[in-house]
C-alpha positions, 0 to 999 in steps of 0.5 A: 376780853371779848366773849366767845360767840356761839356759831349758829349755822343755816341748818340750825337756824332753819330748824329753830324757825320750823319749831317756832312756826309749828308752835305758833300754828299749834296755838292758832289751831287750838292745840292746848296741852293736857290739864287745860280747859279747851275754849268753846269753838267759833262757828265752823271751827273744830279745835284740835284741843277738843279732840282728846275730849271727843275721843274720851267721851264720844257718846256724849258728843254724839248725843249732844250734836244729835240733840238727844242727850240722855242721862246715861250719856251725860253721867260719865262727864258729870261724874268726872267734873264732880270728882275734880282734878283728882280724876285723870279726865277732869279737864277733858270732862270740863271741856266736854261739859262746857261744849255740851252746855253751849250746844244745849243753850243754843237748842233751848233758844232755837226751840219753839216750845220750852223743853223742861228736860233740857232746862233742868239739865242746864240747871243741874250743870250750873249747880255742878260747876258751882259745887266743883268750884266750891270743892276745889279750894285747895286746887288753884289750877282746877278752880281757874279752869272752872272759872275760865269755862264759866266765863267762856259760857257767859260770853258765848252761850245764849242766855236761857231763863232758868230757875235759881235758888237765892241765899234765902232758899227762894226760887226765882228766874235767872239768866243761865250763864250769869248764874254760873258766874254768880255762884263761882263769885259767891264761893270765891268771896266766901273763901277770900273772906274766910282766909282774911279772917283766919290770917287776922286771928293768927296775927292777933292770937297767934293761933290757927282759926278752925 
């Protein structure tokens, strides 16, 4: 017995092709749904996925692009990233922070003289991203977004020499973007090891490790 076939007319087929084309063009234009990190733009590109962040944090973007970012202009973005995915604007703030980091890194490299205020801000943002990742142990999606942003910065942002604090509490020069990934990788390793030990103790003793 032959199976019935669905009749697909020319109009339905054309509509499907239009929808497919729109979706493909949207992806190519950088349109990313809410709750996702917007990658750093290539030179000359204005990705659509960054527009909601610009709309939400207009003062931050204006200050970054004017090379005059103040603590007041950065405070709202920093607070939203620190609050984590519990904040309605967390992903917009993360995309904004990464963009700001990218632009400030380029400014630091291009500057003829060392700018202590700018470098201090990058150091603070390194610490902020690492802390946000550390605090997101129960939110895999937010952790993945933070890691993606850090990897994006590692690949795209110019390296700037900053001060980093090692496990012994000693300060030493470090590469700005590598420092972000090292902090995140260290946290991931600690969490993974802790989880493995907890599972082992549960199997041995049948108890939950505290």
